[in-house]
N, C-alpha and C positions, 0 to 999 in steps of 0.2 A: 818343788816336787813333793807330793804327799805320800807317794808310794815308798815303802821301805827300800833301802838300798842294799841290804844283805839278804841273800836267798840261799836255798839249798841247791837250786838248779836254775841256770839261765838258758833259755832256748832262743837261738838266733833264727828268726823267721817264723811268720805266722801263716804260711801257706798250708797246704794240706798235710805235708809231713810234720811241720812244726805244731799245727793244731792237734793232729793225731797224737803226737808225742806228749803234748801238754795234757791232753785228756787222759791218756794212759797213766801218766805219773800223778795226776791230781787225785787219784784214788788211793795212793800209797801213804802209809803212815810210818813215822819214826818210832824208836823204842819207847819214847815217852808218851806215845799215843797221838801226838800232833801230826797233822798232815805236812807233807813236803811243801815248802814255800817255793813257788815257781814264778819266774819273770819271763815273759815272752816279749822279745824286742822285735819290732817290725817297722820298716822304713815307710810304709804306707798306712793309710787308714784301715782299720779292721772292721769289716761289716758282716752282719749275719742276716741281712734281709734282702739279699740280692735277688732281683726278680728273674723269672723265667723268660727266655726269649728263643725264637726259632734258631738263632745263630749261636746259641750257647756252646762253648767248648765242652767236650766230654772226655771221660776216662773209662777205660775198660777195667773193671774190677774182677779179679780172679775169684774163684769159689772160696779160696782160703782167705782172701782179703774181706769178702763179705762176712765170713764166719767171724773174723777178728773184729770187724765193726759191730757185729752183734754182741760180742763180749764187752765192747766198750760202751754198749747201751745206746747206740745211735742208729742201728740198722732199721728198727721199726719206723723211725721218722723218715729214713731215706728210701726205704723199699718202694713206696708208691711212685717215686721218680726214677726208679732203676728198671731198665729193660732186661729181662732174663735172656741169656744166650742158650738156646736149646740145641743148636747145631753149629758146627764150624765147617765150612766148605773151603778146601784148599785146592787151587788149580794153577796150571802154568799156561798162560795165554798162547794159543796156537799149537799146543801139544796135548797128548792124550792123558798124561799123568794127572790123577786126581785123588784126593783123600777126603774122607768125611769123619767127623767126630760127633757123636750124639751123646747128650747128657744121660739118657737112659742106659747106655752101655756101661756107665760107671756108677750107677746107683745114686745119682744126684738129680735134683730137679732142674739145675742149670749148670752149665760149664763155667759160667761167670755172668757178669752183669755189665751194662753200660749205663753210666749216670752222668748227668751234667755236673761240671765242676762247681757251679754255684750251689747246687743242691747239697753236694757233699760238704762244702764250706759252711753253709747255713747250719747243717746238722751237727757240725763239730763246734763251731763258734758259739752257738746259742747255749748249750749246756756249760761251756767253759766260762761264759760270762756270769754264770750263777755259782761258780766255784770261788769261795772266799780266799782260797790259798793260791789262786792264779791271778797274777797281775799283768795286765797288758800295758806295754809301753810302746805306743804307736806314733808314727810320724818321726821316728828317730832311727838313724842308722848308726851302726857301730863303726867308730873311726880308729879305735886302737884297742888292743888286747894285751894285758900284762899278766904274765904267769908267775905266781909266787909258789912257795913250797906247799902251803896249806890252802890256797885259794886261787881263784882266777878273777881278774877284774876287767870289765869292759868299760871303755870310755865312749860316751854317746856324742852325737854331733852338737848337742846343746851344752856340752861340757860336764854333764853329770856322769857319775861313775856308779856301776853296780858290781857287787862281788858275790861269788858263790863257790861252793865246793866243786861244782861241775858245770861245764859249758857244753851245750850240744849244738852243733852246727847243722841246722835244718834249713839252710839259706840258699839252696839251689846250685845250679851248675857253675855259677860265678861266685861261689861261696867266699865271703869275707873271712870266715873262720879258717878255711883252708889256706887262703892266701896269707893271712896274718901269721899262721903257724908255719909258713914256708913249707907246707906239704906239697911236694911235686905231684904232677899228674901226667898220665899218658893220654894223648889226644890223637884221635884218628879222624880225619875229614873224609867222609864217604863220597864227597863230590856229588851229593844228591841234595835235593830240596823237597820238603813235604808241602804239598798244597792241601789245605784242610778246609772243609765246608760241610754244612749240613744240607742234605738233598732229600727230596721226596720222590720215590720211584712210583711207577704206575702199577706195579705188582706189590702185594703185601710181603714184607720181609719174613713174617712168621717166626720171628726170633732167630733167624739165621744170620750168622756172621760170615763174611767172605774174606779170604786172603787170596788175592789173585796176583800171580807173579807175571810181570811184563818184562820186555827186553830192557827197560830202563830202571826197573825196581818194583817193589811190591805195591799193590793197590788194595787197601783194606776198606771194607764197607761194614760198619757196625750197626746193629739194629738199635733204634731209639724209640721212645714213646711217641705217640701222635703220628705213627706211620712214617717217621723220618728215619734217615740213616746218616751216620757220621762217616764222611769220606776222609781217608788219609791216602793221598796219591803221591807216590814218590817219583820224581822226574829229575832230569839233569838240570843244572843251573841255566843252560841255554834255553830250555823249554819254558821256564817259569814265566817270564814277562809276556811272551805271546799267549800263553794259556790264560793268564790273569786278565789280559786285554780283551779276550773274547766276550761277546754278548752271552747272556745266560743260555740262550738257545744253542749257540755255537759250542759253548762249553759242554752242554748236555750231550750234544752229538759226539764230541770228542771223547767224553767220558764213557758213553755207551760203546764206542768203538774199542776202547781199551779194556773195559770191564766185561763186555759181553751182554747177553740178553737175559741174564739170570733174574733180573728184577724189572725187565721191560725198559721203557724209556724213563727219563727223569722229568717229572712234571714241574718241579720247582728246584731252583738252586739258590742257596743262601749266600751270605757274604763269604768271599774267599780270602784266606790268609795263607802266608807261606813262611817257612823258616828253614835254615840250612840244617843238615843232619850231621852230627858228629858223635863219636864215642869218647867220653871223658871218664877216666878211671883214676882215682886217687891212689898214690903209691902206698899210703898209710891210712888206716881208718881212725887212728887215735893219736893224740898228742898229750902232753902233760895236762891232766884235768880237763880233757876235751875229747869229744868223739864226733865223727861225721855221720850223718843219717840221711838216707834218701839221695836225692840228686847232687847234694854236696859231695857225696862219695862216688856216685856213678850216674852218668847221664847216657842213656842208651838210645839206639835207633828204635823207632816206634814199631818195627816189625814184631809181630806176635804180642804186642801190647804188654810188655813185661816190666817197664820202668817203674811205674808207680807201685806195682805189686811187690817188686823187689824192695822198694823203700819201706813199704808197710811191714815187711818182715824184719827190716832193720828196727823199726819202731817197737815191734813186739819183743824182739830179742833184747833191746836196750831196757825196756820196762821190766823184763824178767831179770836182767842182770842187776838193776838197781834194787828190785824187790829182794833178791837174794842177799845183797849187801846189807840192806836194812834188817833182814831177818837175822843176820850175823852181828848186828850192831856195829858194822864196819863202815869205813870211809867210802862213800859212794863214788868219789872221784879218784880212788886209788888206782895205781897202775895195774894191780892184780885184776881188779874187776873190769877195767877197760880192756885189758888184754883178753880177758875171757870173752867179752863182746866181740872183739875183732876176730878172734880165732873161730868163734861159732858162726860168724857170718861169711868167712872166707870161701868156703866150699860153694855155698849157694851163689855168691857173687860170681865166682869164676865159672860156674856151670851156666848160669843165665847169660853172662856176657859172651861166653864162647858160643852158646846156642844162637843168640841174636846176630852176633858178628859173622858167624859162618853162614847163616841163612842169607844175610845181605850179600855176601860175596858170591855165594853159590847161585842165587837167583837174580843177580844183576850182571850176569855174565853171558856173553853171546857166543863163546867158543862151543862149537858143535858137540864135542865129546861130553862136555859138562851139561849141555842142554839135553842131550839124549839120556845121560846118566841121571839127571834129576827127575826126568819123566819116569824112568824106571823106578827111581827111589820113591816117588810119590805113590806109584802103583803098589810097590812092596809095602810101604807104610800103611796103605789102606787095607791090605789083606793080612798083614803080619800083626796079629793082635797084641803080643807082648811089647813090640816096638811102639805101636800106637798108644798103648796104655802108658808106657813110660813117658812119652811126649805129653800126653794128656795130663798125667799127674804133675809134671813140671809146670805146664802152663796153667793148671788150676791152682798152683801155688802150694801144693802139698810137698813138704820137704820131709826127708827121712831123718 
């Protein structure tokens, strides 16, 4: 192995959180003027030329996330592939309660954006491959982690070892870092499954995003480029197999029945996927010379599209924390600075998790008092400007 084995930072995972983290840290310098040395360990091949496709998975980017990607220098490359969300329509199927959020009401050009995951990955990995201080170690999983007083060592599947002052776990909901550190987590199974697919409606979406609550769970329709929409349809486990077995025409009809006629009929349905929905929240964000970032710390229900954006705020806070340690010529893996990171992220984590979790339970409930109450609540939300503004600020990723 020609890659050096001693680094300032090791990042576990080269997904969107890990790549964003590496790019943010690649710009930082130590007291002697040299750049931080960063190793990014990824179990799979790392590619930056992923092609576009009709069935590409997408992510909702909050206004705050787009602003941070601009700070990282990648937004200009990503912007052509990102669809601006001009309006958000919230409704409860079969009931009168509705709410609308418009970008112009909050002085922004877009409430957020929808982008294909491949496009985001390409825009992050391409500049990273040009960073001399970032070393990719791909096709290797971490099999063991050893914590010493002044460093942390990771052992790879091929037997090689890497050491660093700091290890960042950006390795998703089944985080090896979290498991190796024996950090416990709280897990809540929503007993729901998300069916995801890209569809083309007969009516133009005009930059509108829809959150439609049904008796079984939320149905989101996000605007995409090329007149497509990204569907996230929450159903019960019993409904999944029958829905996936339908022909495209039959599925389109069922979808229109659940969603309504906001976008007319659905002229094309792409490949359908499904995955179970759970809330996973780590009990601790930090360990000795290690911190969790993104889904390794919190995996959320897709309602309101907050998971990735919450993780990007983790990335931003961690980069700021390490920059502060470097400015003080201090140990970037010290407990003091990692505690600062965890403390600064706690309130945002708790607020967003509480928001998404409460929405899931409130809008997946058939009890009549709650059904009536949420209809009134949506109506109040639509006309009570301060309340709507507070919700909009949170979903746009603006923290105080």
